[in-house]
N, C-alpha and C positions, 0 to 999 in steps of 0.2 A: 504121524507116528505116536503111539501112546507112550507115556513116560515109562511104564513098567517094562517095555521091551528093551530099553537101553541098558547095556551092560558094559561096565568098565570104561576104558578109554578116557577121553577128555570131554569136559562139559564147558560150554561158553554161555554166559548170561550177559546180554546187552540190556542193561538197565536204562530204561527211558523215562522221561518225565511223565508221559501218559501211558505208554505201553512198553512191555518188556518181552524180549524174545529169548528163548532157550534153545540152544543147538547142541548136538552130540556128535562126536567123532569116535567110532568104535576102535577099540584097541587092536582089533584084527585088521584094520584098514577099511577101505571102502569109502564111499562118499559121505560127507556129513549130512545130517538130517535134523529137521526141526522137531522139537518135542511138543506134543499136545498134552497139557495137564488137564484132565477132564473136569476137575472141580473148579479150576481157576480160569481156564482159557475161554475166549469168546467162541461160542458155538463149537464147531469141530476144527477150528483153526488153531494155529500155534501162538496167537497173540494173547498175552496176559495183561489186562489193565493194571497199571501200577497203582494199586489201591490196597490199603490195609486198614482193617478196623480191629482194634484191640481194646476190649473193655478192661478198665482198671490198669491200663498200661502193662499188659501181660509180659511175663518174663519167659525165658526159654523153657523152664521146668513146667510152665502152665500152658504151653502152646495148645494142647488139646484138651484142656480141662473144661468140662461143661459149665462150671461156675464162672469161667472167664472166657467167654466165646471169642474166637478170632475168625474174621472173615477176610478172604483174600481175593483180589481180582474181580472176576465176574460175580462172586458171591456178594460183594459190597453193593453192586448195582442192583442185583435181584432183590436184595433186602430193602431197597428203597432208601438207603441211607444218604443218597445224593439228592433226594427229593423232599426230605422232611422239612427243610427250612432254608432260609436264605444263606445261612452260614453252616457249613458241615459241622457235625458234632466233634467235640474236642478229642474223642477217641479215634477219629479218622485221620489216617496219614495219607496225604495225597500231595502231588507236586513237590515232593521232598528232594528230588534229585539235584536241583539247582543250588540247594543249600549245603549239600554234602561237601565237606572239606573247606568251606568258605572261611574267610578271615574278615573281620575279627570274630572270635568265638562269641556265641550268644546262646540264649535259651532256644531260639529257633533253630540254630545250627545243630545244637546237641540233640534236640528232638528229631530233626530230620535224619541225623546219623543213626539214632536209635531205631527209628522207623525203617530205615533202609536195611539195617542189620536184621531186624525181625522179618522183613519181607523176604530177604534171601534165605533165612532159615526155613520159613514156611515153604518156599519153592523146593528147597533141598529135601525136606521131609516128604513132600508130596510125590517125589519121584520114586520112592519105594524100591530102592536098588537091591537087587539080589547080589550083584557084584558092583560095589561102589566105583565111581570113576577115580582114576589116579590123579587127575588134574582138574582144577577149576580155574577158568579164565574169565575175568571180569573186564568190562570196558569202561573207559573214563574219558571225559573231554580233555583235550590236550592242554587247555588253559587252567584246568583244575587237577592235573595229574598228581602233583605232589600232595594235595589235600586228600585225594582219593586214596593214595598210597598210605597215608597216615591213618585214614579211616579203616582201611582193610587190616592194617597191622593191629589196630585197637580191637576190632570186632571179628576179624577173620578166624581167630582161634576157636570160635564156637562152631566152625564148620569142619567136620572130621574128614579132611582130604589131605593126602600126603603133599601135594604140590598145589600152590596157590600163585596165580600169575595175574598181572595187570597189563592191559593193552590200551594204547591211546586210540580213540575212535577214528580219526582221519586215516591213519595208516591201515587200521583194520578194514575200513570201508574200501580203501584203494586196493588192498590185497584181495579182499573178498570179491572184487570185480573180476578176478582172473587175469588181469593184465600182467605182462611180464616184468621182471626186474629191469630197472633203468627207466621205466615210464614216468612221465610227469602228468599227474592227474589233478584236476580241480575238483575237489569234493564240495558239493553244495549240500550242506547238511541243515535241513530245515526241520528241526525237532519241535517238540511241544513247548520247550522253555526258551530256546535260543535259535538264532539263525547264524550259522557259521560257514564261512568259505575258507577252505584251506587248500593251498597248492602244495601237493605232496610228491616227493620223488620216492618211488618204490625202490628202495636200495637193493643191492645185490648185483648179480652178474659175475662175470669171470673175475676172480681175485677180490671180490668185494663181499663183505658180510651182509647177509640178508637180514631184514628186520626180525626181531625176536621179542617176545613179550618179556616184561620185567618180572622175574621170579621173586616172590615174597616169602615163599616157603618151599623147601626142597627136601624130599625124603623125611618129611615130618619135622624138619628143623627150620626155624625162622632165620631169614637171611638179612636181618636188620643191620648187622655189622659185617656183612660179607664184603670181601674185596672185589666181588664181581661188579663191574660197571656196565650194565646191559643197556643197550641203546633203545631209545624210543624213536619217534618219527624224525626224519629230516624234513621239516616243514619249511619250504622256501618262503612262504608268506601266508599269513592268516589274518582274517578280520571277522569280527562277530559282533552281534548285538543281542541284548536281552529281550528280544522280541521273537516269539515263536508261535506255533500253531494254536496254543491256548489263547494268545492275544487275538488271533484271527477269529477264534470261536467266540470270544467276548464281543468283538465287533459285529459278528453275525447276529448274536443274541440281542444286542442293543438295537440293531437294525430291525429285527423281527418284533421287538417290543419297545417301540420308541417312546412310549409314555412312561416307562419305568425309570425311576431315579434311584441312585445308590447301587449297592451291590446286587448282582443278579443271582437267582437261585442256581445252585450247582447243576440241577437237572436241566435248566435251560442251556447252560454251557455245553453239557453233554449232548443235548439235542442239536445244538449248532454244529458240534463236531460231526455228528452223523450226517447232517446236511452237506457239510464240506466234503466228507468222504464220498457221498453219493455223487456229488457234482464233479468228482474226479473222473467219473466214467459216464455220467449222463448229463443231458442239457437241463434237466429239471429234477428237483428232489422234493420229497414230502416226508415229514416225521410228525408223530403225535407227541404233544408236549403236555405233561401233567402240570397243572397250575397249583400254586401254593394253597389256594383256598379250595382246591378240589376241582374236578372236571378235567377234560382233555380238550386241547385246542390244536388243530392241525397247522403246522408251519409249512409253507411252500416257498421255494426259492429257485430262481433260474440262474444258470451259470453266468449269463451275461450280467445279471444284477450283482452277483458275487464279485465278478471281476471289476465292475465299476466301483464297488465298495472298497475293494483292496487298493485300487489305484487312488481313490480319494484319500484313503488313510495313509498313503505314501509308502506302501509296501514295496513297490517296484523301485522307487527312489532309494529306499533303504538297500535293496539288493545292488543297485548301481553303485552306491557309495562303497559298499563292501568290496565289490569287484574292483573298483579303482584302487583301493588300498592294497589288494593282493597284486594287482598289475604293477604297482610301483615296486613292490618287493621283487617281482619277477624280473623287471628290467635291471635291477641291481645284479641279478644273477645272469644277465644276458639271455633271458628266456623271452620268447615271443608268445603271448597268450593265445594267438591264433594258430600256433603250431604245437599245442599240447597234444599229448597222446590221446586223452579222453577227458570228458567232464562226467562226473558221477553224481547224479542226484540221490540223496539219501533222506529218509524221513517221510512221514505221511504227507506233509504239505508240498513236498517236491513232486507229488503225483498230480497236482493241479495243472490242467492244460495251460493256464496263464504262466506258470513257472516254466513249463517246457518251452513255450513260445519265447519267453524272455531269454532262456539259454540259447535257443536257436538264433535269435536276433543278435545277441551280444557276442556269441562265439560261433559264427555260422560255419566255419570250416573244421570245427573240432567235433569228432564223433561223440555222441551221447550214449553212455553205457547205463541204461536205465532198467536193467533186467530184474534187479532185486532191491528196490529202494527200502524195504522194511527189514530185510534179513542180511544185507551185505556185511554189516558190521559184525554180526554174530558169526557168520561163516568166515570172515576174515580173521576174527580172533582165533578161531581154530587153526586156520592156515598159518598164522603168526606163531602159534605155539605148536611146534612139530610133534610128531607122534612119539611114543614112549622110547624110541631108540635114541632120541636126543636127550642127553643127560646134563649137558653143561655147555658153556661157551668159552672161547679163549679169552683170557684176561690180557694176553700180550700177543702182538702180531709177529709175523715172521717174514723176512725178506731174503731175496737171492742177489748175490753180488754178480755184476757183469761188467764187461769192458766197453765203454762208450768210445767208439772210434772218432766221433766228432770232437769230443772234449779231450780225447786221449787221457782218460782217467777212469778209475773204477767208480761205478755208481751202484745204487741199490734199487731193485725192482720189488715192490711189495707182492707177496704171495697171498697172505691172509691178514686181515685187520683184526684188532681186538674186537670181540663181539661176534666172531665167526662161530656159528653153531656146529657141533660135530656129533656124529660122523658126517662127512660131506656126502652130498647126493651124487655128484659127478666129478670127475677129475678136472683139475685146473691145468690147462695146457700152456706151455711156454716153448717157443721155438728159439734155438740157439745156432749161431754160426761161428766159425773160427775167425780170429782176429788177424791172422797172418797165414801166409802160405806154408805148407808142409807142417802144419800144427797137428800133433797126434792126439791131443786130448784137451778137454776143458776142465778147469778147476770147479769144484762144487763147494761154495762157501755160503753159509747161511748166517743170519743174524737175527736177534730178537729186537723188535721195534719197541722202544721205550716210551714213545709218545705217538699220538694220533695226528696225522697231518690234515685231516679233513675238518671242515666247518661242522659245528654241532649245534643242536638246540639245547640250551641249558635252562634250568628252572631257578629263578630267583624270587624268593617269597611266594612260591606257588605259580609264578607267571613265566611263560616261555619266552626266551630271548634267543634270537639267532645271532651267534657270534659273527661280527662283521670282519674281524681280523683273523688271519690265519693263526692257528695254534703254534707254539714254539716249534722250531725245527726238530724233527725226530732224531734221536741218537740211536745208533746201531751197536748192539752188544754182540760181537761175533760168538757163535756157538763154540764151546770148548772142544767139541767133537770134530775130528778131521775125517774127511770122506775120501774114498779112492777117486782118482780122476775119472772123468767120463770120456772113454775112448771115442775118437772121431772116425768116420769112414775114411778110407784111404784117399778118395777123390774129392774130399771136402775143400772148397775154395773160400777165401775171405769174403765175407758179406753174403754168402749163400747159406740158407737155412739147411742145417745138416742133422740136427738132433731135435726130437720132440720129447720134451719132459712133461710127464703127467703126474701132478702132485695130488694126493688125497689124504684126508684125515680119517683114521680108522675109529672103530667104536671103543678102542682103549686109549684114544687121544694121541696116537702116534702118527708122525708124518711119514707117509710112504711115497716112494718115487718109482715110476716105471719109465724106462727110456727106450725110444724106438728111433731107427734111422729114417731119414727123409730122402735119402738118395737112392732111388731105384730099389733094387732087390738087396742092396747091401745091408747086412745085419750088424748089430753090436753084440757080438757073441758073449762078451764078458758080463753083460747086464740084461740077461734074458728075463730074470724074475724081478719082482719089486724089491727095492731096497727099503729097509726100515731105518729111517734117519733119526729116530728117537722121539721122546715125548715132547709135547708142547705144553705151555702154561696157559 
């Protein structure tokens, strides 16, 4: 899909260390599509190399100035800027993702964040919107989420979009796989800069808030001091290492040029990446390599040789150690790693047959969902950020009071948690039964939930920590509004489901209730239409 065809809707940018993917969701609905940016993308595909060359450290006002040329993505490669010397020129921004949001602050971090902001601006301008998108969604590593948020708040104001949102990559990848809410997914994210394994629970399902991206700007207004506490991933366990595809490329380049000492030319590392990519699909690969002193040398590599090289370098041992760390966290939650819903390989290195065999051997009974290793995160980011009908999320939950026959006491059943997006897509169904014989009606008592009972991922100094202790017990603040009793069918018996309550949240944030009888053809005449129970917070 050419970029100029995209109109309105939501735009997702999965910023990678080596490659970036841009996806679009039309405002009118329909499936999401990847965007091909003719000047920047590889060939006719949607992949944009994460490369930026800015002479004289160009600023926004000079992005297109001929006196200060800027090259992006494929343009940098075609200009030969990766081949000119052992070290890339100072005006070249590459491999900057891993430094964005890092602590402590340094010149390298500031330069990386400046380059990242300029890269996004160039992508935005290249799209040439006739009708600009209403929402821009960016992805971030879960262990750098806070730093990315700070970076976007500092630099996102230069992008003219009403809504700006941030999504953590493991949850986006899991949701982009199309698996249903409630699934436990092991995301094996082998990117250019890092190798990360994350066991993610796709939240949602009946009565549970689905994941939603964290809004940083809404209707043109920054939400820095907003009272909204939007949820990111529920990561059961995560382990990662600062070893990624680029390190594999350097191993390959060193193997192909064993006599070379010191830093390798960037062109060699790029050639090694091409070999690696070819060997994901073929048993043997060949690329032509431009030498620093001139001339071209063909590099040939067999898949078996590459796999032996990676094993000697300890890559599989690294993956085993990461998996052990995640498995320990899974056991704390009572989860069996061999009974997960799916394992999801993400990133270019995950396409290597060696990695797929490792997954099959370590998790033989877990289905491997490997349909979109390069685009799952971008598609998931769009899925996490619903269409334009969703304007906000609930900041407080709501619960329904019921009589517990075993405890002989009133208890509370949660209907919606804080973080629930609205309007809801489908009704939440609750079945009720009378507590005693000859009961003519059921009371309808609702309360606002003042605290969240679930475990959460919190960020401390930019690092994710899973709370091991349950949060303080939630307190229930009964709604001041009283509702009419819900009449029961005449033949309702204690312990027998008699009424079906269907709750939904409308597009004006009101809680609606539809009631139906579950006893044969008996109807509840008094409650044929939906009840408007009032607004939620």
